[in-house]
GUFILO-24485 format. One record per atom (N, C-alpha, C): residue in three letters; atom name; x, y, z. Coordinates in steps of 0.02 Angstrom, whole numbers, plus 50000, padded with zeros to 5 digits. Layout:
<rs>
<r code="ALA" site="CA" xx="X" yy="Y" zz="Z"/>
...
</rs>
This chain:
<rs>
<r code="GLN" site="N" xx="55519" yy="54567" zz="55659"/>
<r code="GLN" site="CA" xx="55529" yy="54600" zz="55596"/>
<r code="GLN" site="C" xx="55489" yy="54568" zz="55540"/>
<r code="VAL" site="N" xx="55465" yy="54611" zz="55495"/>
<r code="VAL" site="CA" xx="55429" yy="54588" zz="55436"/>
<r code="VAL" site="C" xx="55462" yy="54620" zz="55376"/>
<r code="GLN" site="N" xx="55475" yy="54580" zz="55326"/>
<r code="GLN" site="CA" xx="55504" yy="54605" zz="55264"/>
<r code="GLN" site="C" xx="55452" yy="54600" zz="55208"/>
<r code="LEU" site="N" xx="55448" yy="54652" zz="55168"/>
<r code="LEU" site="CA" xx="55399" yy="54655" zz="55113"/>
<r code="LEU" site="C" xx="55436" yy="54668" zz="55048"/>
<r code="VAL" site="N" xx="55419" yy="54630" zz="54997"/>
<r code="VAL" site="CA" xx="55450" yy="54638" zz="54931"/>
<r code="VAL" site="C" xx="55396" yy="54642" zz="54879"/>
<r code="GLU" site="N" xx="55393" yy="54699" zz="54844"/>
<r code="GLU" site="CA" xx="55344" yy="54708" zz="54790"/>
<r code="GLU" site="C" xx="55372" yy="54687" zz="54723"/>
<r code="SER" site="N" xx="55328" yy="54668" zz="54679"/>
<r code="SER" site="CA" xx="55347" yy="54652" zz="54610"/>
<r code="SER" site="C" xx="55287" yy="54661" zz="54565"/>
<r code="GLY" site="N" xx="55299" yy="54662" zz="54501"/>
<r code="GLY" site="CA" xx="55244" yy="54666" zz="54453"/>
<r code="GLY" site="C" xx="55234" yy="54733" zz="54420"/>
<r code="GLY" site="N" xx="55271" yy="54784" zz="54440"/>
<r code="GLY" site="CA" xx="55264" yy="54849" zz="54409"/>
<r code="GLY" site="C" xx="55290" yy="54849" zz="54338"/>
<r code="GLY" site="N" xx="55274" yy="54902" zz="54302"/>
<r code="GLY" site="CA" xx="55295" yy="54908" zz="54233"/>
<r code="GLY" site="C" xx="55259" yy="54963" zz="54198"/>
<r code="SER" site="N" xx="55266" yy="54965" zz="54132"/>
<r code="SER" site="CA" xx="55235" yy="55015" zz="54090"/>
<r code="SER" site="C" xx="55180" yy="54984" zz="54048"/>
<r code="VAL" site="N" xx="55121" yy="55015" zz="54048"/>
<r code="VAL" site="CA" xx="55064" yy="54991" zz="54010"/>
<r code="VAL" site="C" xx="55028" yy="55049" zz="53978"/>
<r code="GLN" site="N" xx="54988" yy="55033" zz="53927"/>
<r code="GLN" site="CA" xx="54946" yy="55083" zz="53895"/>
<r code="GLN" site="C" xx="54882" yy="55094" zz="53935"/>
<r code="ALA" site="N" xx="54854" yy="55153" zz="53929"/>
<r code="ALA" site="CA" xx="54790" yy="55167" zz="53963"/>
<r code="ALA" site="C" xx="54738" yy="55115" zz="53943"/>
<r code="GLY" site="N" xx="54700" yy="55093" zz="53993"/>
<r code="GLY" site="CA" xx="54651" yy="55041" zz="53981"/>
<r code="GLY" site="C" xx="54677" yy="54971" zz="53993"/>
<r code="GLY" site="N" xx="54742" yy="54965" zz="54002"/>
<r code="GLY" site="CA" xx="54772" yy="54900" zz="54014"/>
<r code="GLY" site="C" xx="54768" yy="54879" zz="54086"/>
<r code="SER" site="N" xx="54798" yy="54821" zz="54100"/>
<r code="SER" site="CA" xx="54795" yy="54792" zz="54166"/>
<r code="SER" site="C" xx="54865" yy="54773" zz="54190"/>
<r code="LEU" site="N" xx="54872" yy="54769" zz="54256"/>
<r code="LEU" site="CA" xx="54935" yy="54751" zz="54287"/>
<r code="LEU" site="C" xx="54919" yy="54721" zz="54355"/>
<r code="ARG" site="N" xx="54958" yy="54672" zz="54375"/>
<r code="ARG" site="CA" xx="54949" yy="54642" zz="54441"/>
<r code="ARG" site="C" xx="55012" yy="54649" zz="54482"/>
<r code="LEU" site="N" xx="55007" yy="54681" zz="54539"/>
<r code="LEU" site="CA" xx="55062" yy="54689" zz="54584"/>
<r code="LEU" site="C" xx="55060" yy="54635" zz="54638"/>
<r code="SER" site="N" xx="55118" yy="54614" zz="54660"/>
<r code="SER" site="CA" xx="55123" yy="54564" zz="54713"/>
<r code="SER" site="C" xx="55165" yy="54591" zz="54770"/>
<r code="CYS" site="N" xx="55148" yy="54571" zz="54830"/>
<r code="CYS" site="CA" xx="55186" yy="54589" zz="54890"/>
<r code="CYS" site="C" xx="55197" yy="54526" zz="54931"/>
<r code="ALA" site="N" xx="55258" yy="54504" zz="54933"/>
<r code="ALA" site="CA" xx="55276" yy="54444" zz="54971"/>
<r code="ALA" site="C" xx="55302" yy="54464" zz="55039"/>
<r code="ALA" site="N" xx="55272" yy="54437" zz="55091"/>
<r code="ALA" site="CA" xx="55292" yy="54452" zz="55160"/>
<r code="ALA" site="C" xx="55330" yy="54394" zz="55190"/>
<r code="SER" site="N" xx="55380" yy="54410" zz="55229"/>
<r code="SER" site="CA" xx="55419" yy="54359" zz="55264"/>
<r code="SER" site="C" xx="55438" yy="54385" zz="55333"/>
<r code="GLY" site="N" xx="55463" yy="54341" zz="55374"/>
<r code="GLY" site="CA" xx="55480" yy="54360" zz="55442"/>
<r code="GLY" site="C" xx="55423" yy="54341" zz="55489"/>
<r code="TYR" site="N" xx="55411" yy="54383" zz="55539"/>
<r code="TYR" site="CA" xx="55359" yy="54370" zz="55589"/>
<r code="TYR" site="C" xx="55291" yy="54394" zz="55564"/>
<r code="THR" site="N" xx="55268" yy="54362" zz="55512"/>
<r code="THR" site="CA" xx="55205" yy="54382" zz="55481"/>
<r code="THR" site="C" xx="55144" yy="54367" zz="55523"/>
<r code="TYR" site="N" xx="55152" yy="54325" zz="55574"/>
<r code="TYR" site="CA" xx="55095" yy="54309" zz="55617"/>
<r code="TYR" site="C" xx="55070" yy="54369" zz="55654"/>
<r code="SER" site="N" xx="55110" yy="54420" zz="55661"/>
<r code="SER" site="CA" xx="55092" yy="54480" zz="55697"/>
<r code="SER" site="C" xx="55057" yy="54533" zz="55654"/>
<r code="THR" site="N" xx="55052" yy="54521" zz="55590"/>
<r code="THR" site="CA" xx="55021" yy="54570" zz="55546"/>
<r code="THR" site="C" xx="54948" yy="54553" zz="55534"/>
<r code="ASN" site="N" xx="54905" yy="54605" zz="55537"/>
<r code="ASN" site="CA" xx="54834" yy="54596" zz="55526"/>
<r code="ASN" site="C" xx="54807" yy="54636" zz="55468"/>
<r code="CYS" site="N" xx="54844" yy="54686" zz="55447"/>
<r code="CYS" site="CA" xx="54823" yy="54728" zz="55391"/>
<r code="CYS" site="C" xx="54880" yy="54737" zz="55342"/>
<r code="MET" site="N" xx="54865" yy="54729" zz="55279"/>
<r code="MET" site="CA" xx="54913" yy="54743" zz="55227"/>
<r code="MET" site="C" xx="54881" yy="54790" zz="55177"/>
<r code="GLY" site="N" xx="54919" yy="54838" zz="55155"/>
<r code="GLY" site="CA" xx="54891" yy="54889" zz="55111"/>
<r code="GLY" site="C" xx="54937" yy="54908" zz="55054"/>
<r code="TRP" site="N" xx="54909" yy="54941" zz="55005"/>
<r code="TRP" site="CA" xx="54946" yy="54969" zz="54949"/>
<r code="TRP" site="C" xx="54939" yy="55044" zz="54950"/>
<r code="PHE" site="N" xx="54994" yy="55078" zz="54941"/>
<r code="PHE" site="CA" xx="54996" yy="55151" zz="54938"/>
<r code="PHE" site="C" xx="55034" yy="55171" zz="54876"/>
<r code="ARG" site="N" xx="55022" yy="55232" zz="54853"/>
<r code="ARG" site="CA" xx="55058" yy="55256" zz="54795"/>
<r code="ARG" site="C" xx="55076" yy="55329" zz="54804"/>
<r code="GLN" site="N" xx="55129" yy="55348" zz="54769"/>
<r code="GLN" site="CA" xx="55150" yy="55418" zz="54772"/>
<r code="GLN" site="C" xx="55179" yy="55437" zz="54704"/>
<r code="ALA" site="N" xx="55150" yy="55489" zz="54676"/>
<r code="ALA" site="CA" xx="55173" yy="55517" zz="54613"/>
<r code="ALA" site="C" xx="55217" yy="55577" zz="54627"/>
<r code="PRO" site="N" xx="55261" yy="55595" zz="54580"/>
<r code="PRO" site="CA" xx="55304" yy="55653" zz="54590"/>
<r code="PRO" site="C" xx="55264" yy="55716" zz="54605"/>
<r code="GLY" site="N" xx="55282" yy="55751" zz="54658"/>
<r code="GLY" site="CA" xx="55248" yy="55812" zz="54677"/>
<r code="GLY" site="C" xx="55182" yy="55802" zz="54712"/>
<r code="LYS" site="N" xx="55163" yy="55741" zz="54725"/>
<r code="LYS" site="CA" xx="55099" yy="55725" zz="54757"/>
<r code="LYS" site="C" xx="55111" yy="55692" zz="54825"/>
<r code="GLU" site="N" xx="55061" yy="55697" zz="54868"/>
<r code="GLU" site="CA" xx="55064" yy="55663" zz="54932"/>
<r code="GLU" site="C" xx="55050" yy="55589" zz="54923"/>
<r code="ARG" site="N" xx="55074" yy="55550" zz="54970"/>
<r code="ARG" site="CA" xx="55062" yy="55479" zz="54969"/>
<r code="ARG" site="C" xx="54987" yy="55466" zz="54978"/>
<r code="GLU" site="N" xx="54961" yy="55419" zz="54939"/>
<r code="GLU" site="CA" xx="54890" yy="55405" zz="54939"/>
<r code="GLU" site="C" xx="54877" yy="55331" zz="54954"/>
<r code="GLY" site="N" xx="54830" yy="55319" zz="54999"/>
<r code="GLY" site="CA" xx="54809" yy="55251" zz="55013"/>
<r code="GLY" site="C" xx="54767" yy="55225" zz="54955"/>
<r code="VAL" site="N" xx="54784" yy="55167" zz="54930"/>
<r code="VAL" site="CA" xx="54749" yy="55139" zz="54872"/>
<r code="VAL" site="C" xx="54700" yy="55084" zz="54893"/>
<r code="ALA" site="N" xx="54723" yy="55036" zz="54931"/>
<r code="ALA" site="CA" xx="54681" yy="54981" zz="54953"/>
<r code="ALA" site="C" xx="54713" yy="54947" zz="55013"/>
<r code="ALA" site="N" xx="54672" yy="54911" zz="55051"/>
<r code="ALA" site="CA" xx="54696" yy="54874" zz="55109"/>
<r code="ALA" site="C" xx="54654" yy="54812" zz="55119"/>
<r code="ILE" site="N" xx="54683" yy="54763" zz="55152"/>
<r code="ILE" site="CA" xx="54648" yy="54701" zz="55166"/>
<r code="ILE" site="C" xx="54663" yy="54678" zz="55237"/>
<r code="TYR" site="N" xx="54611" yy="54658" zz="55272"/>
<r code="TYR" site="CA" xx="54619" yy="54628" zz="55338"/>
<r code="TYR" site="C" xx="54637" yy="54555" zz="55328"/>
<r code="THR" site="N" xx="54698" yy="54537" zz="55344"/>
<r code="THR" site="CA" xx="54723" yy="54471" zz="55328"/>
<r code="THR" site="C" xx="54689" yy="54415" zz="55367"/>
<r code="GLY" site="N" xx="54661" yy="54431" zz="55424"/>
<r code="GLY" site="CA" xx="54629" yy="54381" zz="55465"/>
<r code="GLY" site="C" xx="54559" yy="54362" zz="55441"/>
<r code="GLY" site="N" xx="54525" yy="54407" zz="55407"/>
<r code="GLY" site="CA" xx="54457" yy="54394" zz="55386"/>
<r code="GLY" site="C" xx="54441" yy="54409" zz="55314"/>
<r code="GLY" site="N" xx="54485" yy="54446" zz="55280"/>
<r code="GLY" site="CA" xx="54476" yy="54460" zz="55210"/>
<r code="GLY" site="C" xx="54439" yy="54523" zz="55192"/>
<r code="SER" site="N" xx="54418" yy="54562" zz="55242"/>
<r code="SER" site="CA" xx="54384" yy="54625" zz="55227"/>
<r code="SER" site="C" xx="54430" yy="54671" zz="55187"/>
<r code="THR" site="N" xx="54403" yy="54704" zz="55138"/>
<r code="THR" site="CA" xx="54443" yy="54747" zz="55095"/>
<r code="THR" site="C" xx="54418" yy="54819" zz="55096"/>
<r code="TYR" site="N" xx="54464" yy="54864" zz="55080"/>
<r code="TYR" site="CA" xx="54449" yy="54936" zz="55080"/>
<r code="TYR" site="C" xx="54483" yy="54967" zz="55020"/>
<r code="TYR" site="N" xx="54451" yy="55018" zz="54991"/>
<r code="TYR" site="CA" xx="54477" yy="55049" zz="54932"/>
<r code="TYR" site="C" xx="54469" yy="55124" zz="54933"/>
<r code="ALA" site="N" xx="54516" yy="55158" zz="54901"/>
<r code="ALA" site="CA" xx="54508" yy="55229" zz="54889"/>
<r code="ALA" site="C" xx="54454" yy="55238" zz="54835"/>
<r code="ASP" site="N" xx="54416" yy="55292" zz="54840"/>
<r code="ASP" site="CA" xx="54363" yy="55304" zz="54791"/>
<r code="ASP" site="C" xx="54391" yy="55307" zz="54719"/>
<r code="SER" site="N" xx="54451" yy="55331" zz="54712"/>
<r code="SER" site="CA" xx="54480" yy="55340" zz="54646"/>
<r code="SER" site="C" xx="54494" yy="55275" zz="54609"/>
<r code="VAL" site="N" xx="54498" yy="55219" zz="54646"/>
<r code="VAL" site="CA" xx="54514" yy="55155" zz="54614"/>
<r code="VAL" site="C" xx="54458" yy="55104" zz="54622"/>
<r code="LYS" site="N" xx="54407" yy="55120" zz="54660"/>
<r code="LYS" site="CA" xx="54353" yy="55073" zz="54672"/>
<r code="LYS" site="C" xx="54320" yy="55053" zz="54607"/>
<r code="GLY" site="N" xx="54311" yy="54989" zz="54598"/>
<r code="GLY" site="CA" xx="54282" yy="54963" zz="54536"/>
<r code="GLY" site="C" xx="54333" yy="54945" zz="54484"/>
<r code="ARG" site="N" xx="54395" yy="54969" zz="54492"/>
<r code="ARG" site="CA" xx="54448" yy="54955" zz="54444"/>
<r code="ARG" site="C" xx="54503" yy="54911" zz="54474"/>
<r code="PHE" site="N" xx="54517" yy="54922" zz="54538"/>
<r code="PHE" site="CA" xx="54570" yy="54884" zz="54572"/>
<r code="PHE" site="C" xx="54540" yy="54833" zz="54619"/>
<r code="THR" site="N" xx="54575" yy="54778" zz="54629"/>
<r code="THR" site="CA" xx="54554" yy="54727" zz="54676"/>
<r code="THR" site="C" xx="54613" yy="54703" zz="54717"/>
<r code="ILE" site="N" xx="54607" yy="54706" zz="54783"/>
<r code="ILE" site="CA" xx="54659" yy="54680" zz="54826"/>
<r code="ILE" site="C" xx="54638" yy="54611" zz="54850"/>
<r code="SER" site="N" xx="54685" yy="54565" zz="54853"/>
<r code="SER" site="CA" xx="54671" yy="54497" zz="54874"/>
<r code="SER" site="C" xx="54732" yy="54468" zz="54909"/>
<r code="GLN" site="N" xx="54724" yy="54410" zz="54939"/>
<r code="GLN" site="CA" xx="54778" yy="54380" zz="54976"/>
<r code="GLN" site="C" xx="54781" yy="54305" zz="54964"/>
<r code="ASP" site="N" xx="54841" yy="54278" zz="54972"/>
<r code="ASP" site="CA" xx="54852" yy="54206" zz="54971"/>
<r code="ASP" site="C" xx="54890" yy="54192" zz="55036"/>
<r code="ASN" site="N" xx="54853" yy="54172" zz="55087"/>
<r code="ASN" site="CA" xx="54883" yy="54162" zz="55153"/>
<r code="ASN" site="C" xx="54937" yy="54108" zz="55153"/>
<r code="ALA" site="N" xx="54928" yy="54057" zz="55112"/>
<r code="ALA" site="CA" xx="54977" yy="54003" zz="55109"/>
<r code="ALA" site="C" xx="55045" yy="54028" zz="55085"/>
<r code="LYS" site="N" xx="55044" yy="54080" zz="55044"/>
<r code="LYS" site="CA" xx="55105" yy="54108" zz="55016"/>
<r code="LYS" site="C" xx="55126" yy="54173" zz="55051"/>
<r code="ASN" site="N" xx="55087" yy="54194" zz="55100"/>
<r code="ASN" site="CA" xx="55100" yy="54258" zz="55133"/>
<r code="ASN" site="C" xx="55109" yy="54314" zz="55082"/>
<r code="THR" site="N" xx="55063" yy="54315" zz="55035"/>
<r code="THR" site="CA" xx="55068" yy="54363" zz="54980"/>
<r code="THR" site="C" xx="55002" yy="54400" zz="54970"/>
<r code="VAL" site="N" xx="55007" yy="54464" zz="54957"/>
<r code="VAL" site="CA" xx="54950" yy="54506" zz="54942"/>
<r code="VAL" site="C" xx="54957" yy="54532" zz="54871"/>
<r code="TYR" site="N" xx="54902" yy="54536" zz="54835"/>
<r code="TYR" site="CA" xx="54902" yy="54557" zz="54766"/>
<r code="TYR" site="C" xx="54860" yy="54620" zz="54757"/>
<r code="LEU" site="N" xx="54876" yy="54657" zz="54705"/>
<r code="LEU" site="CA" xx="54835" yy="54714" zz="54685"/>
<r code="LEU" site="C" xx="54825" yy="54707" zz="54610"/>
<r code="GLN" site="N" xx="54765" yy="54686" zz="54591"/>
<r code="GLN" site="CA" xx="54747" yy="54681" zz="54521"/>
<r code="GLN" site="C" xx="54721" yy="54748" zz="54499"/>
<r code="MET" site="N" xx="54753" yy="54777" zz="54449"/>
<r code="MET" site="CA" xx="54736" yy="54843" zz="54425"/>
<r code="MET" site="C" xx="54711" yy="54838" zz="54353"/>
<r code="ASN" site="N" xx="54648" yy="54855" zz="54343"/>
<r code="ASN" site="CA" xx="54616" yy="54854" zz="54278"/>
<r code="ASN" site="C" xx="54597" yy="54924" zz="54257"/>
<r code="SER" site="N" xx="54583" yy="54932" zz="54193"/>
<r code="SER" site="CA" xx="54563" yy="54997" zz="54165"/>
<r code="SER" site="C" xx="54609" yy="55053" zz="54189"/>
<r code="LEU" site="N" xx="54673" yy="55042" zz="54183"/>
<r code="LEU" site="CA" xx="54722" yy="55089" zz="54208"/>
<r code="LEU" site="C" xx="54718" yy="55156" zz="54171"/>
<r code="LYS" site="N" xx="54730" yy="55209" zz="54208"/>
<r code="LYS" site="CA" xx="54729" yy="55277" zz="54182"/>
<r code="LYS" site="C" xx="54797" yy="55309" zz="54192"/>
<r code="PRO" site="N" xx="54813" yy="55359" zz="54152"/>
<r code="PRO" site="CA" xx="54877" yy="55394" zz="54162"/>
<r code="PRO" site="C" xx="54886" yy="55420" zz="54233"/>
<r code="GLU" site="N" xx="54832" yy="55441" zz="54265"/>
<r code="GLU" site="CA" xx="54837" yy="55466" zz="54333"/>
<r code="GLU" site="C" xx="54852" yy="55413" zz="54385"/>
<r code="ASP" site="N" xx="54853" yy="55349" zz="54364"/>
<r code="ASP" site="CA" xx="54873" yy="55296" zz="54409"/>
<r code="ASP" site="C" xx="54949" yy="55289" zz="54411"/>
<r code="THR" site="N" xx="54984" yy="55325" zz="54369"/>
<r code="THR" site="CA" xx="55057" yy="55323" zz="54368"/>
<r code="THR" site="C" xx="55085" yy="55345" zz="54434"/>
<r code="ALA" site="N" xx="55126" yy="55303" zz="54465"/>
<r code="ALA" site="CA" xx="55155" yy="55318" zz="54530"/>
<r code="ALA" site="C" xx="55201" yy="55261" zz="54551"/>
<r code="MET" site="N" xx="55237" yy="55274" zz="54605"/>
<r code="MET" site="CA" xx="55273" yy="55221" zz="54638"/>
<r code="MET" site="C" xx="55224" yy="55189" zz="54687"/>
<r code="TYR" site="N" xx="55217" yy="55124" zz="54683"/>
<r code="TYR" site="CA" xx="55171" yy="55088" zz="54726"/>
<r code="TYR" site="C" xx="55208" yy="55051" zz="54781"/>
<r code="TYR" site="N" xx="55185" yy="55059" zz="54842"/>
<r code="TYR" site="CA" xx="55216" yy="55029" zz="54900"/>
<r code="TYR" site="C" xx="55169" yy="54982" zz="54936"/>
<r code="CYS" site="N" xx="55195" yy="54927" zz="54959"/>
<r code="CYS" site="CA" xx="55159" yy="54880" zz="55001"/>
<r code="CYS" site="C" xx="55176" yy="54894" zz="55074"/>
<r code="ALA" site="N" xx="55127" yy="54888" zz="55118"/>
<r code="ALA" site="CA" xx="55138" yy="54900" zz="55188"/>
<r code="ALA" site="C" xx="55100" yy="54850" zz="55231"/>
<r code="ALA" site="N" xx="55124" yy="54838" zz="55292"/>
<r code="ALA" site="CA" xx="55093" yy="54792" zz="55338"/>
<r code="ALA" site="C" xx="55093" yy="54821" zz="55408"/>
<r code="ASP" site="N" xx="55043" yy="54802" zz="55448"/>
<r code="ASP" site="CA" xx="55038" yy="54826" zz="55516"/>
<r code="ASP" site="C" xx="55003" yy="54774" zz="55560"/>
<r code="HIS" site="N" xx="55016" yy="54778" zz="55625"/>
<r code="HIS" site="CA" xx="54986" yy="54730" zz="55671"/>
<r code="HIS" site="C" xx="54913" yy="54746" zz="55687"/>
<r code="ARG" site="N" xx="54891" yy="54806" zz="55676"/>
<r code="ARG" site="CA" xx="54823" yy="54825" zz="55689"/>
<r code="ARG" site="C" xx="54777" yy="54802" zz="55633"/>
<r code="ASP" site="N" xx="54713" yy="54795" zz="55648"/>
<r code="ASP" site="CA" xx="54666" yy="54782" zz="55594"/>
<r code="ASP" site="C" xx="54658" yy="54847" zz="55555"/>
<r code="CYS" site="N" xx="54638" yy="54841" zz="55493"/>
<r code="CYS" site="CA" xx="54637" yy="54899" zz="55448"/>
<r code="CYS" site="C" xx="54592" yy="54955" zz="55472"/>
<r code="TYR" site="N" xx="54532" yy="54938" zz="55494"/>
<r code="TYR" site="CA" xx="54484" yy="54989" zz="55513"/>
<r code="TYR" site="C" xx="54507" yy="55026" zz="55576"/>
<r code="SER" site="N" xx="54524" yy="54988" zz="55628"/>
<r code="SER" site="CA" xx="54545" yy="55019" zz="55691"/>
<r code="SER" site="C" xx="54608" yy="55061" zz="55682"/>
<r code="GLY" site="N" xx="54651" yy="55040" zz="55637"/>
<r code="GLY" site="CA" xx="54713" yy="55075" zz="55625"/>
<r code="GLY" site="C" xx="54708" yy="55131" zz="55575"/>
<r code="SER" site="N" xx="54648" yy="55146" zz="55551"/>
<r code="SER" site="CA" xx="54637" yy="55198" zz="55501"/>
<r code="SER" site="C" xx="54688" yy="55191" zz="55445"/>
<r code="TRP" site="N" xx="54684" yy="55137" zz="55409"/>
<r code="TRP" site="CA" xx="54735" yy="55117" zz="55360"/>
<r code="TRP" site="C" xx="54753" yy="55171" zz="55311"/>
<r code="TRP" site="N" xx="54704" yy="55210" zz="55290"/>
<r code="TRP" site="CA" xx="54715" yy="55261" zz="55239"/>
<r code="TRP" site="C" xx="54763" yy="55316" zz="55261"/>
<r code="ARG" site="N" xx="54776" yy="55321" zz="55327"/>
<r code="ARG" site="CA" xx="54823" yy="55370" zz="55352"/>
<r code="ARG" site="C" xx="54896" yy="55349" zz="55341"/>
<r code="GLY" site="N" xx="54906" yy="55287" zz="55325"/>
<r code="GLY" site="CA" xx="54972" yy="55263" zz="55310"/>
<r code="GLY" site="C" xx="55018" yy="55251" zz="55369"/>
<r code="LYS" site="N" xx="54990" yy="55243" zz="55428"/>
<r code="LYS" site="CA" xx="55030" yy="55231" zz="55488"/>
<r code="LYS" site="C" xx="55043" yy="55156" zz="55496"/>
<r code="PHE" site="N" xx="55083" yy="55129" zz="55451"/>
<r code="PHE" site="CA" xx="55099" yy="55058" zz="55451"/>
<r code="PHE" site="C" xx="55169" yy="55048" zz="55477"/>
<r code="GLY" site="N" xx="55179" yy="54991" zz="55508"/>
<r code="GLY" site="CA" xx="55244" yy="54977" zz="55538"/>
<r code="GLY" site="C" xx="55297" yy="54953" zz="55490"/>
<r code="TYR" site="N" xx="55277" yy="54924" zz="55435"/>
<r code="TYR" site="CA" xx="55324" yy="54895" zz="55388"/>
<r code="TYR" site="C" xx="55307" yy="54916" zz="55317"/>
<r code="TRP" site="N" xx="55360" yy="54929" zz="55278"/>
<r code="TRP" site="CA" xx="55352" yy="54952" zz="55209"/>
<r code="TRP" site="C" xx="55399" yy="54917" zz="55163"/>
<r code="GLY" site="N" xx="55376" yy="54905" zz="55101"/>
<r code="GLY" site="CA" xx="55419" yy="54878" zz="55050"/>
<r code="GLY" site="C" xx="55457" yy="54934" zz="55015"/>
<r code="GLN" site="N" xx="55498" yy="54915" zz="54967"/>
<r code="GLN" site="CA" xx="55540" yy="54964" zz="54932"/>
<r code="GLN" site="C" xx="55505" yy="55000" zz="54875"/>
<r code="GLY" site="N" xx="55448" yy="54974" zz="54854"/>
<r code="GLY" site="CA" xx="55410" yy="55006" zz="54801"/>
<r code="GLY" site="C" xx="55421" yy="54976" zz="54733"/>
<r code="THR" site="N" xx="55372" yy="54982" zz="54690"/>
<r code="THR" site="CA" xx="55377" yy="54960" zz="54621"/>
<r code="THR" site="C" xx="55342" yy="55012" zz="54577"/>
<r code="GLN" site="N" xx="55374" yy="55031" zz="54523"/>
<r code="GLN" site="CA" xx="55350" yy="55085" zz="54480"/>
<r code="GLN" site="C" xx="55296" yy="55061" zz="54433"/>
<r code="VAL" site="N" xx="55242" yy="55100" zz="54428"/>
<r code="VAL" site="CA" xx="55189" yy="55088" zz="54380"/>
<r code="VAL" site="C" xx="55182" yy="55150" zz="54336"/>
<r code="THR" site="N" xx="55187" yy="55140" zz="54271"/>
<r code="THR" site="CA" xx="55181" yy="55196" zz="54225"/>
<r code="THR" site="C" xx="55128" yy="55180" zz="54173"/>
<r code="VAL" site="N" xx="55079" yy="55224" zz="54167"/>
<r code="VAL" site="CA" xx="55024" yy="55215" zz="54120"/>
<r code="VAL" site="C" xx="55026" yy="55271" zz="54069"/>
<r code="SER" site="N" xx="55033" yy="55254" zz="54006"/>
<r code="SER" site="CA" xx="55037" yy="55303" zz="53952"/>
<r code="SER" site="C" xx="54970" yy="55307" zz="53915"/>
<r code="SER" site="N" xx="54956" yy="55365" zz="53887"/>
<r code="SER" site="CA" xx="54894" yy="55376" zz="53851"/>
<r code="SER" site="C" xx="54903" yy="55364" zz="53776"/>
</rs>
């Protein structure tokens, strides 16, 4: 079992920044990919970013590329999502996820992850 706990969500003005954290515990040795997903009311879940925990390779949705950065601190079993230049359309519930497959082979953007956090709300006002 792997447990994931997100934190860092909140309300910010457009153009502002926010950093989300995802702390993993349990049998984390079995996880190779960690990702961030978001879902806004009335919208489908969207893959935001992912990181291969074994090597550090990162992946991003086109909508956030250049604005968001995913990173990891292996010593803390924690993954971060630094969000800059936030836009109102970034408003959503953000979820952290983990899986035993590497991100590329597992087609991370499809959201087929074995473990999910409870989510943290991000609201961006104009």
